[in-house]
C-alpha beads as a LAMMPS data file, in Angstrom:
LAMMPS data file: protein, C-alpha beads

425 atoms
424 bonds

1 atom types
1 bond types

-500.0 500.0 xlo xhi
-500.0 500.0 ylo yhi
-500.0 500.0 zlo zhi

Masses

1 110.0

Atoms # bond

1 1 1 -137.069 -441.039 -465.349
2 1 1 -134.230 -438.671 -466.242
3 1 1 -132.033 -439.870 -463.388
4 1 1 -132.720 -443.489 -464.269
5 1 1 -131.899 -442.879 -467.942
6 1 1 -128.656 -441.258 -466.791
7 1 1 -127.795 -444.235 -464.621
8 1 1 -128.432 -446.640 -467.510
9 1 1 -126.291 -444.504 -469.850
10 1 1 -123.437 -444.472 -467.313
11 1 1 -123.608 -448.248 -466.862
12 1 1 -123.656 -448.635 -470.644
13 1 1 -120.434 -446.608 -470.852
14 1 1 -118.785 -448.921 -468.303
15 1 1 -119.766 -452.006 -470.284
16 1 1 -118.286 -450.252 -473.313
17 1 1 -114.984 -449.882 -471.469
18 1 1 -114.930 -453.617 -470.727
19 1 1 -115.625 -454.475 -474.337
20 1 1 -112.952 -452.043 -475.559
21 1 1 -110.426 -453.595 -473.160
22 1 1 -111.212 -457.094 -474.471
23 1 1 -110.743 -455.844 -478.027
24 1 1 -107.412 -454.141 -477.191
25 1 1 -106.123 -457.359 -475.594
26 1 1 -107.226 -459.497 -478.548
27 1 1 -109.698 -461.378 -476.349
28 1 1 -112.969 -460.205 -477.870
29 1 1 -113.424 -463.214 -480.173
30 1 1 -112.591 -465.788 -477.505
31 1 1 -114.522 -464.397 -474.551
32 1 1 -118.069 -465.210 -473.480
33 1 1 -119.751 -462.140 -471.954
34 1 1 -123.032 -462.296 -470.011
35 1 1 -124.940 -459.166 -469.042
36 1 1 -127.952 -459.568 -466.742
37 1 1 -129.855 -457.365 -464.287
38 1 1 -130.986 -458.090 -460.741
39 1 1 -134.162 -455.998 -460.893
40 1 1 -135.806 -453.073 -462.645
41 1 1 -137.474 -449.943 -461.278
42 1 1 -141.191 -449.178 -461.121
43 1 1 -140.714 -445.398 -461.445
44 1 1 -144.333 -444.824 -460.453
45 1 1 -145.997 -447.796 -462.138
46 1 1 -148.604 -449.316 -459.812
47 1 1 -147.762 -446.347 -457.526
48 1 1 -144.403 -447.897 -456.576
49 1 1 -141.566 -445.362 -456.635
50 1 1 -138.602 -447.731 -456.752
51 1 1 -138.342 -451.509 -456.417
52 1 1 -138.503 -454.306 -453.854
53 1 1 -142.151 -454.032 -452.828
54 1 1 -144.197 -455.288 -455.800
55 1 1 -143.363 -458.016 -458.337
56 1 1 -144.849 -456.668 -461.547
57 1 1 -142.837 -456.830 -464.768
58 1 1 -141.555 -453.290 -464.161
59 1 1 -139.195 -454.708 -461.522
60 1 1 -138.882 -458.444 -462.273
61 1 1 -138.268 -458.005 -466.001
62 1 1 -134.503 -457.583 -466.482
63 1 1 -132.010 -457.350 -469.350
64 1 1 -130.365 -460.641 -470.362
65 1 1 -127.694 -460.395 -473.074
66 1 1 -125.108 -462.946 -474.169
67 1 1 -122.140 -462.291 -476.436
68 1 1 -120.385 -465.484 -477.447
69 1 1 -117.545 -466.526 -479.753
70 1 1 -120.114 -468.723 -481.577
71 1 1 -120.954 -466.680 -484.673
72 1 1 -123.993 -468.796 -485.504
73 1 1 -125.684 -467.360 -482.392
74 1 1 -124.967 -463.727 -483.243
75 1 1 -127.748 -461.197 -483.702
76 1 1 -130.547 -463.420 -482.467
77 1 1 -133.296 -462.028 -480.248
78 1 1 -135.240 -464.589 -478.199
79 1 1 -138.880 -463.667 -477.703
80 1 1 -139.732 -466.584 -475.379
81 1 1 -139.723 -466.075 -471.626
82 1 1 -136.531 -467.068 -469.838
83 1 1 -135.354 -466.701 -466.236
84 1 1 -132.281 -465.594 -464.332
85 1 1 -131.827 -469.133 -462.954
86 1 1 -131.226 -470.248 -466.556
87 1 1 -128.022 -468.183 -466.865
88 1 1 -125.678 -470.617 -465.102
89 1 1 -126.699 -473.769 -467.016
90 1 1 -126.594 -471.813 -470.290
91 1 1 -123.020 -470.680 -469.629
92 1 1 -121.973 -474.210 -468.659
93 1 1 -123.569 -475.584 -471.838
94 1 1 -121.819 -472.981 -473.995
95 1 1 -118.371 -473.930 -472.645
96 1 1 -119.033 -477.672 -472.688
97 1 1 -119.235 -478.308 -468.946
98 1 1 -121.782 -480.802 -467.632
99 1 1 -124.749 -479.153 -465.861
100 1 1 -125.219 -480.518 -462.307
101 1 1 -128.534 -482.267 -461.725
102 1 1 -129.264 -480.027 -458.722
103 1 1 -129.432 -476.880 -460.881
104 1 1 -133.028 -475.627 -461.064
105 1 1 -132.653 -473.633 -464.290
106 1 1 -132.037 -475.089 -467.731
107 1 1 -129.827 -474.286 -470.674
108 1 1 -131.182 -471.797 -473.207
109 1 1 -128.828 -472.916 -475.963
110 1 1 -131.666 -474.363 -478.079
111 1 1 -133.376 -470.944 -477.978
112 1 1 -130.127 -469.103 -478.736
113 1 1 -129.481 -471.309 -481.764
114 1 1 -133.063 -471.154 -483.046
115 1 1 -133.504 -474.925 -482.786
116 1 1 -136.548 -474.232 -480.585
117 1 1 -138.854 -471.216 -480.411
118 1 1 -140.031 -471.697 -476.812
119 1 1 -139.159 -473.892 -473.833
120 1 1 -142.431 -473.095 -471.998
121 1 1 -140.522 -471.897 -468.948
122 1 1 -142.440 -470.676 -465.884
123 1 1 -140.778 -467.991 -463.753
124 1 1 -141.258 -467.669 -459.997
125 1 1 -140.909 -464.353 -458.142
126 1 1 -141.580 -463.286 -454.573
127 1 1 -141.558 -460.233 -452.344
128 1 1 -141.405 -460.947 -448.619
129 1 1 -140.560 -457.338 -447.759
130 1 1 -144.161 -456.266 -446.976
131 1 1 -144.579 -459.183 -444.568
132 1 1 -141.292 -459.046 -442.689
133 1 1 -141.072 -455.260 -442.410
134 1 1 -144.693 -454.305 -441.890
135 1 1 -146.784 -457.389 -441.149
136 1 1 -148.646 -457.113 -444.450
137 1 1 -149.103 -459.986 -446.877
138 1 1 -146.174 -461.343 -448.846
139 1 1 -146.442 -461.650 -452.631
140 1 1 -145.631 -464.695 -454.749
141 1 1 -146.042 -465.011 -458.474
142 1 1 -145.786 -467.313 -461.491
143 1 1 -145.358 -466.024 -465.009
144 1 1 -145.402 -467.884 -468.308
145 1 1 -145.316 -466.458 -471.792
146 1 1 -149.009 -465.545 -471.692
147 1 1 -150.075 -464.782 -468.121
148 1 1 -148.638 -463.320 -464.949
149 1 1 -150.333 -464.552 -461.761
150 1 1 -149.696 -462.861 -458.403
151 1 1 -150.884 -464.547 -455.209
152 1 1 -152.025 -461.942 -452.672
153 1 1 -155.153 -461.313 -450.548
154 1 1 -156.716 -460.022 -453.767
155 1 1 -155.274 -462.354 -456.466
156 1 1 -154.087 -460.799 -459.709
157 1 1 -153.968 -462.210 -463.230
158 1 1 -152.659 -460.304 -466.249
159 1 1 -152.541 -461.252 -469.920
160 1 1 -149.074 -459.919 -470.661
161 1 1 -149.483 -460.443 -474.406
162 1 1 -152.050 -457.647 -474.686
163 1 1 -151.494 -455.867 -471.353
164 1 1 -147.696 -455.557 -470.902
165 1 1 -148.050 -452.807 -468.273
166 1 1 -150.342 -455.097 -466.231
167 1 1 -153.153 -452.614 -465.744
168 1 1 -156.208 -454.882 -466.057
169 1 1 -156.617 -457.560 -463.388
170 1 1 -158.468 -460.507 -464.996
171 1 1 -158.602 -462.682 -461.865
172 1 1 -162.338 -462.268 -461.304
173 1 1 -163.037 -463.030 -464.990
174 1 1 -160.756 -466.093 -465.220
175 1 1 -161.270 -468.074 -461.971
176 1 1 -160.272 -471.387 -463.581
177 1 1 -156.969 -469.927 -464.778
178 1 1 -156.359 -468.493 -461.298
179 1 1 -156.996 -471.887 -459.709
180 1 1 -154.552 -473.598 -462.086
181 1 1 -151.849 -471.102 -461.153
182 1 1 -152.602 -471.485 -457.438
183 1 1 -152.160 -475.264 -457.654
184 1 1 -148.982 -474.878 -459.705
185 1 1 -147.568 -472.400 -457.177
186 1 1 -148.465 -474.692 -454.276
187 1 1 -146.699 -477.603 -455.976
188 1 1 -143.573 -475.559 -456.731
189 1 1 -143.290 -474.229 -453.166
190 1 1 -143.792 -477.723 -451.778
191 1 1 -140.991 -479.020 -453.983
192 1 1 -138.371 -476.341 -453.386
193 1 1 -139.091 -474.645 -450.045
194 1 1 -137.127 -475.556 -446.941
195 1 1 -139.351 -476.812 -444.145
196 1 1 -140.182 -474.048 -441.643
197 1 1 -138.619 -471.295 -443.769
198 1 1 -141.805 -469.188 -443.783
199 1 1 -141.804 -469.011 -439.985
200 1 1 -138.071 -468.309 -439.639
201 1 1 -138.030 -465.110 -441.637
202 1 1 -134.858 -463.196 -442.558
203 1 1 -131.521 -463.813 -440.877
204 1 1 -129.847 -460.884 -439.160
205 1 1 -126.519 -459.688 -440.578
206 1 1 -123.671 -458.196 -438.624
207 1 1 -123.406 -454.373 -438.594
208 1 1 -120.312 -454.366 -440.835
209 1 1 -122.215 -456.232 -443.553
210 1 1 -125.168 -453.912 -443.031
211 1 1 -122.880 -450.895 -443.461
212 1 1 -121.611 -452.357 -446.749
213 1 1 -125.203 -452.874 -447.928
214 1 1 -126.105 -449.333 -446.887
215 1 1 -123.234 -448.048 -449.025
216 1 1 -124.971 -449.708 -451.987
217 1 1 -128.280 -448.053 -451.126
218 1 1 -129.889 -450.913 -449.177
219 1 1 -130.871 -448.905 -446.116
220 1 1 -133.681 -450.966 -444.640
221 1 1 -131.622 -453.815 -443.311
222 1 1 -133.024 -457.170 -442.237
223 1 1 -136.107 -456.993 -440.102
224 1 1 -138.865 -459.256 -438.963
225 1 1 -142.219 -458.180 -437.598
226 1 1 -144.072 -460.800 -435.587
227 1 1 -147.386 -461.558 -437.277
228 1 1 -150.503 -462.995 -435.644
229 1 1 -151.082 -466.212 -437.655
230 1 1 -154.834 -465.999 -437.043
231 1 1 -155.194 -462.414 -438.270
232 1 1 -155.771 -461.547 -441.944
233 1 1 -152.819 -459.798 -443.546
234 1 1 -153.250 -456.493 -445.353
235 1 1 -152.888 -456.458 -449.110
236 1 1 -149.714 -454.533 -450.083
237 1 1 -151.681 -452.874 -452.886
238 1 1 -153.724 -451.096 -450.201
239 1 1 -150.578 -449.959 -448.352
240 1 1 -148.331 -448.718 -451.146
241 1 1 -148.949 -445.030 -450.447
242 1 1 -147.937 -445.487 -446.790
243 1 1 -144.845 -447.373 -447.903
244 1 1 -143.931 -444.523 -450.247
245 1 1 -144.356 -441.977 -447.452
246 1 1 -142.020 -443.987 -445.208
247 1 1 -139.355 -444.138 -447.904
248 1 1 -139.769 -440.432 -448.729
249 1 1 -139.400 -439.603 -445.035
250 1 1 -136.129 -441.557 -445.000
251 1 1 -134.864 -439.554 -447.964
252 1 1 -135.936 -436.272 -446.335
253 1 1 -134.116 -437.210 -443.150
254 1 1 -130.879 -438.074 -444.954
255 1 1 -131.049 -434.676 -446.687
256 1 1 -131.530 -432.855 -443.381
257 1 1 -135.213 -432.079 -443.990
258 1 1 -136.289 -433.273 -440.566
259 1 1 -139.552 -431.323 -440.339
260 1 1 -140.731 -432.665 -443.703
261 1 1 -139.785 -436.190 -442.627
262 1 1 -141.665 -435.787 -439.322
263 1 1 -144.782 -434.642 -441.145
264 1 1 -144.745 -437.691 -443.440
265 1 1 -144.153 -440.223 -440.642
266 1 1 -146.893 -438.695 -438.505
267 1 1 -149.285 -439.032 -441.459
268 1 1 -148.331 -442.702 -441.743
269 1 1 -148.936 -443.365 -438.044
270 1 1 -152.256 -441.505 -438.095
271 1 1 -153.470 -443.934 -440.758
272 1 1 -151.779 -447.074 -439.411
273 1 1 -150.383 -446.831 -435.845
274 1 1 -149.159 -450.445 -435.959
275 1 1 -146.275 -449.863 -438.395
276 1 1 -143.252 -450.524 -436.185
277 1 1 -140.731 -449.070 -438.612
278 1 1 -142.622 -445.765 -438.610
279 1 1 -142.419 -445.543 -434.791
280 1 1 -138.685 -446.274 -434.959
281 1 1 -138.122 -443.648 -437.659
282 1 1 -140.155 -441.145 -435.636
283 1 1 -137.912 -441.783 -432.636
284 1 1 -134.796 -441.294 -434.751
285 1 1 -136.168 -438.006 -436.076
286 1 1 -136.908 -436.776 -432.543
287 1 1 -133.351 -437.703 -431.583
288 1 1 -132.082 -435.575 -434.466
289 1 1 -133.971 -432.668 -432.903
290 1 1 -132.571 -433.506 -429.434
291 1 1 -136.072 -434.315 -428.184
292 1 1 -134.919 -437.454 -426.418
293 1 1 -137.983 -437.992 -424.233
294 1 1 -140.212 -438.005 -427.314
295 1 1 -137.741 -440.348 -428.985
296 1 1 -137.904 -442.775 -426.041
297 1 1 -141.685 -442.684 -426.143
298 1 1 -141.680 -443.503 -429.884
299 1 1 -139.369 -446.495 -429.413
300 1 1 -141.503 -447.708 -426.524
301 1 1 -144.613 -447.425 -428.719
302 1 1 -142.991 -449.838 -431.168
303 1 1 -141.892 -452.218 -428.398
304 1 1 -145.349 -452.182 -426.819
305 1 1 -146.579 -453.723 -430.070
306 1 1 -143.624 -456.113 -430.487
307 1 1 -141.168 -456.492 -427.554
308 1 1 -138.658 -458.214 -429.863
309 1 1 -138.509 -455.499 -432.527
310 1 1 -134.739 -455.175 -432.665
311 1 1 -134.362 -451.766 -434.403
312 1 1 -136.400 -450.033 -431.670
313 1 1 -134.587 -451.955 -428.912
314 1 1 -131.205 -450.884 -430.259
315 1 1 -132.319 -447.276 -430.753
316 1 1 -133.787 -447.130 -427.233
317 1 1 -130.609 -448.537 -425.672
318 1 1 -128.509 -446.023 -427.638
319 1 1 -130.687 -443.156 -426.435
320 1 1 -130.351 -444.278 -422.810
321 1 1 -126.568 -444.417 -423.284
322 1 1 -126.610 -440.910 -424.743
323 1 1 -128.529 -439.698 -421.660
324 1 1 -126.069 -441.365 -419.281
325 1 1 -128.653 -443.919 -418.132
326 1 1 -126.059 -446.648 -418.355
327 1 1 -127.931 -449.339 -416.439
328 1 1 -130.945 -448.986 -418.751
329 1 1 -128.666 -448.898 -421.799
330 1 1 -126.866 -452.074 -420.710
331 1 1 -130.199 -453.837 -420.191
332 1 1 -131.282 -452.782 -423.686
333 1 1 -128.128 -454.006 -425.406
334 1 1 -128.345 -457.299 -423.491
335 1 1 -131.890 -457.718 -424.828
336 1 1 -130.659 -457.046 -428.375
337 1 1 -128.019 -459.755 -427.906
338 1 1 -130.652 -462.175 -426.592
339 1 1 -132.500 -461.733 -429.890
340 1 1 -129.420 -461.595 -432.136
341 1 1 -126.201 -462.877 -430.501
342 1 1 -124.232 -461.929 -433.647
343 1 1 -124.869 -458.198 -433.260
344 1 1 -121.273 -457.186 -432.568
345 1 1 -122.135 -453.481 -432.290
346 1 1 -124.499 -454.220 -429.400
347 1 1 -121.782 -456.418 -427.868
348 1 1 -119.164 -453.658 -428.115
349 1 1 -121.538 -451.065 -426.710
350 1 1 -122.488 -453.313 -423.795
351 1 1 -118.847 -454.062 -423.022
352 1 1 -117.945 -450.358 -423.155
353 1 1 -120.795 -449.422 -420.805
354 1 1 -119.764 -452.118 -418.331
355 1 1 -116.191 -450.827 -418.417
356 1 1 -117.393 -447.263 -417.804
357 1 1 -119.055 -448.623 -414.660
358 1 1 -115.732 -450.287 -413.688
359 1 1 -117.299 -453.726 -414.234
360 1 1 -114.274 -454.997 -416.134
361 1 1 -114.804 -458.750 -415.674
362 1 1 -118.351 -458.677 -417.166
363 1 1 -117.030 -456.340 -419.878
364 1 1 -114.372 -458.905 -420.836
365 1 1 -117.009 -461.643 -420.834
366 1 1 -119.318 -459.624 -423.107
367 1 1 -116.556 -458.772 -425.568
368 1 1 -115.225 -462.344 -425.552
369 1 1 -118.667 -463.644 -426.498
370 1 1 -118.715 -461.418 -429.561
371 1 1 -115.137 -462.290 -430.556
372 1 1 -115.890 -466.004 -430.180
373 1 1 -118.326 -465.657 -433.083
374 1 1 -115.440 -464.883 -435.388
375 1 1 -115.709 -461.110 -435.151
376 1 1 -111.996 -460.546 -434.537
377 1 1 -111.027 -457.001 -435.393
378 1 1 -108.156 -454.794 -434.182
379 1 1 -110.406 -452.374 -432.234
380 1 1 -111.896 -455.306 -430.312
381 1 1 -108.480 -456.556 -429.174
382 1 1 -107.486 -452.997 -428.287
383 1 1 -110.690 -452.564 -426.273
384 1 1 -109.987 -455.858 -424.506
385 1 1 -106.553 -454.501 -423.574
386 1 1 -108.189 -451.460 -421.970
387 1 1 -110.371 -453.736 -419.841
388 1 1 -107.309 -455.682 -418.660
389 1 1 -105.568 -452.399 -417.868
390 1 1 -108.575 -451.550 -415.687
391 1 1 -107.999 -454.826 -413.828
392 1 1 -104.232 -454.147 -413.669
393 1 1 -103.605 -457.409 -415.553
394 1 1 -100.811 -455.974 -417.668
395 1 1 -99.519 -459.215 -419.203
396 1 1 -102.967 -460.019 -420.604
397 1 1 -103.385 -456.381 -421.655
398 1 1 -100.084 -456.424 -423.538
399 1 1 -100.991 -459.673 -425.327
400 1 1 -104.303 -458.160 -426.452
401 1 1 -102.880 -454.861 -427.626
402 1 1 -100.042 -456.540 -429.510
403 1 1 -102.636 -458.718 -431.253
404 1 1 -104.461 -455.541 -432.285
405 1 1 -101.237 -454.023 -433.651
406 1 1 -100.372 -457.256 -435.452
407 1 1 -103.691 -456.938 -437.302
408 1 1 -103.418 -453.162 -437.831
409 1 1 -100.133 -451.414 -437.100
410 1 1 -101.718 -448.004 -437.765
411 1 1 -104.119 -448.007 -434.809
412 1 1 -103.072 -444.929 -432.756
413 1 1 -104.971 -445.807 -429.580
414 1 1 -103.364 -449.256 -429.539
415 1 1 -99.875 -447.686 -429.576
416 1 1 -100.979 -445.364 -426.774
417 1 1 -102.353 -448.273 -424.717
418 1 1 -99.148 -450.244 -425.268
419 1 1 -97.174 -447.282 -423.950
420 1 1 -99.379 -447.152 -420.845
421 1 1 -98.886 -450.878 -420.273
422 1 1 -95.113 -450.694 -420.670
423 1 1 -94.999 -447.697 -418.341
424 1 1 -96.933 -449.603 -415.665
425 1 1 -94.672 -452.659 -416.055

Bonds

1 1 1 2
2 1 2 3
3 1 3 4
4 1 4 5
5 1 5 6
6 1 6 7
7 1 7 8
8 1 8 9
9 1 9 10
10 1 10 11
11 1 11 12
12 1 12 13
13 1 13 14
14 1 14 15
15 1 15 16
16 1 16 17
17 1 17 18
18 1 18 19
19 1 19 20
20 1 20 21
21 1 21 22
22 1 22 23
23 1 23 24
24 1 24 25
25 1 25 26
26 1 26 27
27 1 27 28
28 1 28 29
29 1 29 30
30 1 30 31
31 1 31 32
32 1 32 33
33 1 33 34
34 1 34 35
35 1 35 36
36 1 36 37
37 1 37 38
38 1 38 39
39 1 39 40
40 1 40 41
41 1 41 42
42 1 42 43
43 1 43 44
44 1 44 45
45 1 45 46
46 1 46 47
47 1 47 48
48 1 48 49
49 1 49 50
50 1 50 51
51 1 51 52
52 1 52 53
53 1 53 54
54 1 54 55
55 1 55 56
56 1 56 57
57 1 57 58
58 1 58 59
59 1 59 60
60 1 60 61
61 1 61 62
62 1 62 63
63 1 63 64
64 1 64 65
65 1 65 66
66 1 66 67
67 1 67 68
68 1 68 69
69 1 69 70
70 1 70 71
71 1 71 72
72 1 72 73
73 1 73 74
74 1 74 75
75 1 75 76
76 1 76 77
77 1 77 78
78 1 78 79
79 1 79 80
80 1 80 81
81 1 81 82
82 1 82 83
83 1 83 84
84 1 84 85
85 1 85 86
86 1 86 87
87 1 87 88
88 1 88 89
89 1 89 90
90 1 90 91
91 1 91 92
92 1 92 93
93 1 93 94
94 1 94 95
95 1 95 96
96 1 96 97
97 1 97 98
98 1 98 99
99 1 99 100
100 1 100 101
101 1 101 102
102 1 102 103
103 1 103 104
104 1 104 105
105 1 105 106
106 1 106 107
107 1 107 108
108 1 108 109
109 1 109 110
110 1 110 111
111 1 111 112
112 1 112 113
113 1 113 114
114 1 114 115
115 1 115 116
116 1 116 117
117 1 117 118
118 1 118 119
119 1 119 120
120 1 120 121
121 1 121 122
122 1 122 123
123 1 123 124
124 1 124 125
125 1 125 126
126 1 126 127
127 1 127 128
128 1 128 129
129 1 129 130
130 1 130 131
131 1 131 132
132 1 132 133
133 1 133 134
134 1 134 135
135 1 135 136
136 1 136 137
137 1 137 138
138 1 138 139
139 1 139 140
140 1 140 141
141 1 141 142
142 1 142 143
143 1 143 144
144 1 144 145
145 1 145 146
146 1 146 147
147 1 147 148
148 1 148 149
149 1 149 150
150 1 150 151
151 1 151 152
152 1 152 153
153 1 153 154
154 1 154 155
155 1 155 156
156 1 156 157
157 1 157 158
158 1 158 159
159 1 159 160
160 1 160 161
161 1 161 162
162 1 162 163
163 1 163 164
164 1 164 165
165 1 165 166
166 1 166 167
167 1 167 168
168 1 168 169
169 1 169 170
170 1 170 171
171 1 171 172
172 1 172 173
173 1 173 174
174 1 174 175
175 1 175 176
176 1 176 177
177 1 177 178
178 1 178 179
179 1 179 180
180 1 180 181
181 1 181 182
182 1 182 183
183 1 183 184
184 1 184 185
185 1 185 186
186 1 186 187
187 1 187 188
188 1 188 189
189 1 189 190
190 1 190 191
191 1 191 192
192 1 192 193
193 1 193 194
194 1 194 195
195 1 195 196
196 1 196 197
197 1 197 198
198 1 198 199
199 1 199 200
200 1 200 201
201 1 201 202
202 1 202 203
203 1 203 204
204 1 204 205
205 1 205 206
206 1 206 207
207 1 207 208
208 1 208 209
209 1 209 210
210 1 210 211
211 1 211 212
212 1 212 213
213 1 213 214
214 1 214 215
215 1 215 216
216 1 216 217
217 1 217 218
218 1 218 219
219 1 219 220
220 1 220 221
221 1 221 222
222 1 222 223
223 1 223 224
224 1 224 225
225 1 225 226
226 1 226 227
227 1 227 228
228 1 228 229
229 1 229 230
230 1 230 231
231 1 231 232
232 1 232 233
233 1 233 234
234 1 234 235
235 1 235 236
236 1 236 237
237 1 237 238
238 1 238 239
239 1 239 240
240 1 240 241
241 1 241 242
242 1 242 243
243 1 243 244
244 1 244 245
245 1 245 246
246 1 246 247
247 1 247 248
248 1 248 249
249 1 249 250
250 1 250 251
251 1 251 252
252 1 252 253
253 1 253 254
254 1 254 255
255 1 255 256
256 1 256 257
257 1 257 258
258 1 258 259
259 1 259 260
260 1 260 261
261 1 261 262
262 1 262 263
263 1 263 264
264 1 264 265
265 1 265 266
266 1 266 267
267 1 267 268
268 1 268 269
269 1 269 270
270 1 270 271
271 1 271 272
272 1 272 273
273 1 273 274
274 1 274 275
275 1 275 276
276 1 276 277
277 1 277 278
278 1 278 279
279 1 279 280
280 1 280 281
281 1 281 282
282 1 282 283
283 1 283 284
284 1 284 285
285 1 285 286
286 1 286 287
287 1 287 288
288 1 288 289
289 1 289 290
290 1 290 291
291 1 291 292
292 1 292 293
293 1 293 294
294 1 294 295
295 1 295 296
296 1 296 297
297 1 297 298
298 1 298 299
299 1 299 300
300 1 300 301
301 1 301 302
302 1 302 303
303 1 303 304
304 1 304 305
305 1 305 306
306 1 306 307
307 1 307 308
308 1 308 309
309 1 309 310
310 1 310 311
311 1 311 312
312 1 312 313
313 1 313 314
314 1 314 315
315 1 315 316
316 1 316 317
317 1 317 318
318 1 318 319
319 1 319 320
320 1 320 321
321 1 321 322
322 1 322 323
323 1 323 324
324 1 324 325
325 1 325 326
326 1 326 327
327 1 327 328
328 1 328 329
329 1 329 330
330 1 330 331
331 1 331 332
332 1 332 333
333 1 333 334
334 1 334 335
335 1 335 336
336 1 336 337
337 1 337 338
338 1 338 339
339 1 339 340
340 1 340 341
341 1 341 342
342 1 342 343
343 1 343 344
344 1 344 345
345 1 345 346
346 1 346 347
347 1 347 348
348 1 348 349
349 1 349 350
350 1 350 351
351 1 351 352
352 1 352 353
353 1 353 354
354 1 354 355
355 1 355 356
356 1 356 357
357 1 357 358
358 1 358 359
359 1 359 360
360 1 360 361
361 1 361 362
362 1 362 363
363 1 363 364
364 1 364 365
365 1 365 366
366 1 366 367
367 1 367 368
368 1 368 369
369 1 369 370
370 1 370 371
371 1 371 372
372 1 372 373
373 1 373 374
374 1 374 375
375 1 375 376
376 1 376 377
377 1 377 378
378 1 378 379
379 1 379 380
380 1 380 381
381 1 381 382
382 1 382 383
383 1 383 384
384 1 384 385
385 1 385 386
386 1 386 387
387 1 387 388
388 1 388 389
389 1 389 390
390 1 390 391
391 1 391 392
392 1 392 393
393 1 393 394
394 1 394 395
395 1 395 396
396 1 396 397
397 1 397 398
398 1 398 399
399 1 399 400
400 1 400 401
401 1 401 402
402 1 402 403
403 1 403 404
404 1 404 405
405 1 405 406
406 1 406 407
407 1 407 408
408 1 408 409
409 1 409 410
410 1 410 411
411 1 411 412
412 1 412 413
413 1 413 414
414 1 414 415
415 1 415 416
416 1 416 417
417 1 417 418
418 1 418 419
419 1 419 420
420 1 420 421
421 1 421 422
422 1 422 423
423 1 423 424
424 1 424 425
């Protein structure tokens, strides 16, 4: 709680700086400022440590503040439920721009002005993280001003007027209310969902984007666990303590507490040996301890359960490369690319391994495939030059290295490779 309060106070100070700047520039009275959150934090409510797993009000309730030049709107607090999708149409309405028909939210100007007390808005929330990462049930919810309904293997219904912390599940006492919400949810999903989206799951992102997300604290990355459509899915409420252990193990590992992390992951796998992420984390922890054979076994345990589980495939290929088992490593990275052709890190690693084995033509082909996807970066052109040098094709090598230097003149290895090329010519 203390850390979170500190974070909020720091953010508040930054907003203060923005407001002070507007005032100094004489823009305060003519500027519309919107402040809205993306999510909250559970901080232990419903046993969730952070956010992203459950969809109770602790995480889906967010701040929503507007400061406008319209003085008649000043100082008003709206008690009715609103939604984040209503922000855009409200801003457009405030500045007199027509709201496109395709916008799903609606303007809140009537609430802001006091012309109406409530618009009877229903908010939709979802958490697909339990399903795609662990093969447990997803969560979908509808919330109006009175009730919050959560669709899960054990449905939940809370009267938020008298139970704001959502502690008493009324679903068994109010079956008719539950059924009404279920039908409303079914209708909404039928109206707005893209056909086949449930089966597709999350899209993979390239490693550079993933690194940017990791810098913001999003460490999990996209993942998809294959789920048996005929098998019942576990209720996330029954798995929250395992989820917390996995996340705590990740924190321990990043802080160098490998033994503590190992203990937590082994507890998880003792209770549920089918959690693929736990096997992958276990392998990574063994690698940190230089126990590579145990690491390989852990990755293989995950792949025995799902041969297309990309994190374990990539980790296994990397471990083989580390051990000098280049043929096995190349096969692993090829398999990663079969699953996700946009994984440029796997493409670079495969190309580098092929070059180490003096297979320069296949190396060029592998790297070209990655670059054809729009992943053109100076190191890639420089690497391509090295492959051409290996083939003694110095004209092509020079063209590649000069392209690298055109994109980044401060790449030392590219200058070195250019010197080698010029020397040979």
